[in-house]
N, C-alpha and C positions, 0 to 999 in steps of 0.2 A: 497519481495518485485521483482516485477516482471516487464519486460519492455512491454512497447507495440510493436506491430509485425513490425509497420513503424518507431517505434524509436522516435516516439513524447513526450512520457514521460513513466511512468508507475505504477502499481497499488500498495498497499498494505493492510494487514488486518488489521482490529482495533473493537474492541469490540463496539458496537454502544452503550452501557451507558455510555463509552468514548467518543463518535463521537463529541458531544457540546463545551466539555473540550476541546479537542484537536484542533477544529476550532477556539474559543477563543485566544486561547493560541497562535493559526498560525497567527490569524489576531492583535495581538499585535507586536509578534514578524516582521510583514511585514510594520506596520506603525513604528517600532522604529529604526528597521535594513534593509531597502529600499534598501541601497544600495547591502548590502550582498544575502537577496534573494528577487532573481528575477526567481521563477516558483510562480505559482498559487496551491491552492490544493482547489479538489472538492469532492463531494460523487458523487461513478460512480449512474448510474441508471440501469446499465446492465456490463456484464463483455466483455471489447475492446479484440480484439483478439492478444493474449499475442503470444511472440518472445515463442518459444518449443527449448530450452538449457538443457544439461545437463541431457536430460532423464526425465526430469520432466513432467509430463502429460499435457495438456491444463487446463483440469479445477482443479489447483493447491489449491484449496480449499480441494476438495475432498482426495488430498495424502497428506493433511497434517491434515485432522479429524484423520487418523490412527496413527500417533504417526510422521511418516516420514515427509521429508522436515526440515523446519526453527524451530522444537522444541514442535510437535502438535497443539493447536489451533490457530499456526499461530501466527505472532511476531517472535520473536528470542527466543525460550526458555522461553515464556510468562512472558518475563521483559516488 
């Protein structure tokens, strides 16, 4: 997960085959837990400017491809 440079949100990587199920689950949570879910999720059409912290490169997807960062192909140790 990386924060937008302007601090207005964040991005995270998800496998394309999991996207629809993730958004369905998010929609159900938003309906049933509306007082607790006070944010939106949407698919990025382009990668926004990200906060550069702790030596991670701007292109975090490429840095994770080699197994660095958060466990390889993105996410936390592929969980």
